[in-house]
C-alpha positions, -999 to +999 in steps of 0.1 A: +484-562-310+514-575-290+519-613-289+513-613-251+480-594-256+470-618-284+476-647-261+451-634-236+426-626-264+427-662-277+424-678-242+387-671-241+365-702-234+328-703-228+336-717-193+365-693-186+362-659-201+394-638-202+377-607-187+390-587-158+361-577-135+362-548-110+335-541-084+333-507-067+307-497-041+298-463-028+284-449+004+258-428-014+241-427-048+263-418-077+254-390-101+254-411-133+253-382-157+285-368-141+299-404-141+293-407-178+312-375-186+342-387-164+342-420-183+341-402-216+368-377-207+392-397-186+388-432-200+376-432-236+393-400-248+426-408-229+430-445-237+423-454-274+417-491-267+383-482-252+370-470-285+388-496-307+377-532-316+398-562-323+402-575-359+417-609-365+444-613-391+436-627-425+459-657-420+467-678-390+501-663-387+493-626-392+477-621-357+450-598-345+452-560-346+433-530-332+412-506-353+389-477-344+353-487-342+335-465-367+302-470-349+315-465-313+288-453-290+297-448-253+261-455-242+264-490-256+291-497-230+273-481-200+244-502-187+223-489-158+204-514-137+188-517-103+202-542-079+177-570-074+170-587-041+177-571-007+203-547-020+229-561+003+264-576-002+249-610-011+227-594-038+257-575-053+278-607-052+251-625-072+250-598-098+288-598-102+288-635-106+261-634-132+279-607-152+312-627-151+295-655-170+285-632-199+309-628-229+317-594-243+305-585-279+335-592-301+322-567-328+326-538-304+354-525-280+358-553-254+346-536-223+314-525-205+304-509-172+273-517-152+260-488-132+241-502-103+214-484-082+201-496-048+232-511-031+222-502+004+220-465+007+245-460-022+255-474-056+279-498-072+298-503-104+307-536-120+334-529-147+345-556-171+374-553-195+390-580-217+425-590-206+439-583-241+434-545-233+455-545-201+465-564-171+448-561-137+473-537-121+471-514-151+433-516-149+433-507-112+454-476-121+430-467-149+401-469-125+419-449-099+426-422-125+389-417-127+386-408-090+394-376-071+407-367-037+378-343-031+341-347-040+339-313-057+366-320-084+359-312-120+356-336-150+389-329-167+417-356-165+438-354-134+466-378-144+473-414-137+474-426-101+489-440-079+519-418-075+546-417-048+533-431-015+501-442-032+520-465-054+530-488-026+508-518-020+509-553-005+532-566-033+561-546-048+575-554-082+599-583-082+632-578-101+618-551-124+652-546-139+653-581-152+630-571-181+611-594-203+634-594-233+665-609-218+662-640-240+657-620-272+683-621-299+693-585-294+700-590-257+720-622-265+741-603-290+748-575-266+759-600-239+781-618-264+799-586-272+803-578-235+819-612-229+844-607-257+855-575-239+855-589-204+856-628-201+852-625-163+815-618-169+811-654-179+808-663-142+779-639-136+761-649-169+766-686-161+749-681-127+720-662-144+716-689-170+715-716-143+688-696-125+668-691-157+670-728-166+657-737-132+629-712-134+620-723-170+620-760-159+597-751-130+572-735-154+573-761-181+577-794-162+560-787-128+535-815-120+498-808-122+480-801-089+466-832-072+429-841-076+408-822-050+372-810-046+384-777-061+393-792-095+372-807-123+354-799-154+344-763-155+309-749-162+296-715-173+281-704-140+303-685-115+301-677-078+315-647-060+321-638-023+343-613-005+354-606+031+347-578+054+375-553+055+406-564+076+427-538+095+460-533+076+477-519+107+469-551+127+483-573+099+515-551+098+519-554+135+519-592+131+544-589+103+568-569+125+565-594+153+571-624+131+596-610+105+571-616+077+552-593+052+516-584+049+514-604+018+529-635+035+502-632+062+473-628+038+484-658+017+489-679+048+453-671+058+441-680+023+460-713+026+444-720+060+409-712+046+414-736+017+427-762+042+395-759+063+373-761+032+390-791+018+389-810+051+351-803+053+347-820+019+371-849+028+396-838+001+426-823+020+459-824+001+494-814+012+498-785-013+480-765-039+497-743-066+487-707-073+496-685-102+507-652-087+510-624-113+537-599-106+541-565-122+568-558-148+557-521-153+573-494-130+546-480-108+562-446-106+557-440-144+525-430-162+506-457-180+511-457-218+480-448-238+479-482-254+480-500-220+486-537-227+499-565-205+532-562-187+533-588-160+547-623-154+534-653-136+551-672-108+542-704-091+535-703-054+529-737-036+504-731-008+511-754+022+474-762+028+484-795+045+502-777+074+478-772+104+502-752+126+497-716+116+531-703+127+548-730+107+526-724+077+534-687+079+571-695+080+569-718+049+549-692+029+574-665+038+603-687+027+587-695-006+579-659-013+615-649-006+626-675-032+602-660-057+615-625-051+650-636-062+639-657-092+637-647-129+605-668-132+581-639-137+600-622-165+606-656-182+569-664-180+561-630-198+585-640-226+570-675-227+534-660-229+545-637-258+560-668-276+527-687-271+508-657-285+528-659-317+517-695-324+486-705-344+455-705-322+450-743-320+486-747-308+482-719-283+451-735-268+469-768-264+499-752-246+476-731-224+456-762-213+488-780-203+502-749-185+471-741-165+466-777-154+495-771-130+475-747-107+443-745-088+440-707-083+451-673-096+459-649-067+462-612-075+473-585-050+465-550-061+475-518-042+449-492-037+451-456-023+457-451+014+433-422+016+396-422+006+388-412-030+356-400-047+340-409-080+316-384-095+314-369-060+305-401-042+329-416-017+343-450-027+337-475+001+353-506-013+370-520-044+379-555-057+396-565-090+395-601-102+418-616-127+404-642-151+413-678-142+425-690-177+424-726-190+413-751-164+420-730-133+388-730-112+394-702-087+405-665-087+415-648-054+415-610-054+433-591-027+429-553-026+441-528-001+423-495+004+422-468+032+440-489+058+420-521+051+424-553+031+395-570+013+398-605-001+374-618-028+368-652-045+356-660-080+350-697-084+333-722-107+298-727-094+297-764-101+330-771-082+326-746-054+289-737-049+296-721-015+325-697-017+311-678+013+323-707+035+359-702+023+356-665+030+343-672+065+372-696+071+396-669+058+383-644+084+387-670+111+423-677+100+432-640+101+418-637+136+438-667+147+470-655+130+467-621+147+468-638+180+503-651+172+518-617+180+507-619+216 
């Protein structure tokens, strides 16, 4: 297991499980027998991690590794259940939240799917996979590879999606070429040889070193977020809520009118929603920090069979204290532009790998200090632009939540699919017992922002 994957494995806490959760819902009932064969053929047989378990090293420094589970049984990872309650969005949100609080069995491959009957006139799936297997963008591509463009498709693998136009989403990779290994000894040796041949490169390298130093200082020495109603001791119980679909074309029109991006607008609306919520609880602060993962894996290349984590984390300061929406949008846009030209994400990947190589008690202490700097994790995952089908049933909506890690109390999931954006929250139930209020505030913020283009 790579050091970065080991770091995610060892971050597990009873109050903050390092499990990625995906919810998919369908317009009609799913043929679960056909679904099982698709999972077997396109998931388990294609990606070895889904039939392997984790084995810890014999010494603190040897690290964990993967081995085939000699007793692997697909049916132990597929759990069929009926949705309790009214069978509506609120019922599904309650089920998702309950499942998020349940740890995976460490003696078996670290994933399971819940096949849910009775979601309206259709079905739903709640898929859970430990972060040590893969990152959220990789998981979303794995899930998409199980779908088809037509309902009558066969069972055989059809290849990894998205490709070409489908690969574009709300957030594009930031400085992919930077790579995560720039600080490794081999890279340093290569650059030293290049300097000996061409001393003029000292100027460029000095500039890069300065940028790296600033980014590293930002990660290691950034202050913790201020006290607010969103922060505190975490509990086991979770709460989940998500928005109604938002027109992607309408958001793009606002972006063209204001010189901003879709991502800027969505994050501005999230900041506004958190502002409304904090004010309602007499806890407004000027800024909150969010961890924003960004992809370090080219989206136009197939996923490797062993998956793994290839992403960095950047700090985004959300200006929740700014009431004027146009000004708040301008500030978010400016900060996102700074991030796009920063080596922070690649450096954070290297830092995470270094943390994963330390003894577990040391790793936990470092993670606690690192995660105290942020109040939320915000992931932005691109989905297909055209409707897709799973086991013949049309997919109506998708969300993928990243785990929060350490003391971070909130995960915000943004997913684009078929011309619409859905935003979902996963929060600690003791700190935020009513995430639906934040979602309602987010929807109001989007409506108010869209009026700026007129």
